[in-house]
N, C-alpha and C positions, 0 to 999 in steps of 0.2 A: 589450511585454507577452505579444505572440503566442509569443514563444519561451519565455517561463516558462511558459503553458498547455501549450505542445507538450511541455515536458520533464516536467511534470505528468501529462499523458496517457501518455507513454512508461512513466514510473515506476509508474503505476497499471496498465498491462497488465502490466508484466513483475511486478509485487507479486503481481496475481491469478495468474499462470502458476505463480509459485514456489510460492504458497500451495496451488494444486491439486496440485503435485508432492509436497509435504510430506503432503498429505492423503492421497493415493494411497500414498506411500512415505516413511514417517516416517525413516527411515535416512538420507534424504537432508538431513536438516536441517543435519547439520554440514558439508556440501559447499556449501549455499546461504548459510550464515551470514556469511561474510564480504562477499556481495555484498548481502544483505539490510541488514547495518549500514550499509554505504555508501550505499546508496539511501535508508533511513531519515534519515541524516543530509541528504542531499541534499533531500529531499522537505520535512522541517523548514524548511530555509534558504528554499526556493520558496514555502512556505506564509507564512512571516514577509513575505517580499518582495512576495507577492501583498496580503497584508492590509494593509500599509503603503502600496503603489503604487496598488492599485486595489481598495478595498473592497467595491465592489458585484460585481466579477468574483469576487472571494475568496468572497462569500456565495453565489454561484451555484456554487461549486467545493467547498463545505465537505464535502457528503456523499461526493463523489469522493475528497477528500484522506484523509477519515476512514476510508474502506473501504481505501485502500492502506495506511494507517498501521496498520490492524488486521492485514491481510494479512501486512505485513513483520514485525510483532510475531509473528504466528503462526509464521512461518517461522523468527524466532529462538529463539523458546522456545514449548514448549506451557503457554500460560497458561490454557488453558480458555475464553479469549474470542475469539470469531471475528467476522469482517466478515458482514454480511448475505449476502452471495453466497456465501462459504464455508461459512455455515450452512445455505443451501439444499442446497447438494452434500451435506452431511453427513446432512441429514434430508428427503430427498426428499417432495415434498408429494403 
């Protein structure tokens, strides 16, 4: 299970990095699209695996997985929906 968590952490970090890049430069969306699609598929599989094999740890990681999912969606297309962390960057407090 530690390997699954590590993979989720890595995807989460990369998703946030990619979303920040697209926020700063929307023209890079097409360049990042293939990686975002691949990471999204991997994250979906890891999410399902964690939910099935360790529901308690899955519950602990729900927000992280949700944020990464939204960041990857933002990289893939401009839906107007943002993760909490990207929204903070869009509208500084």
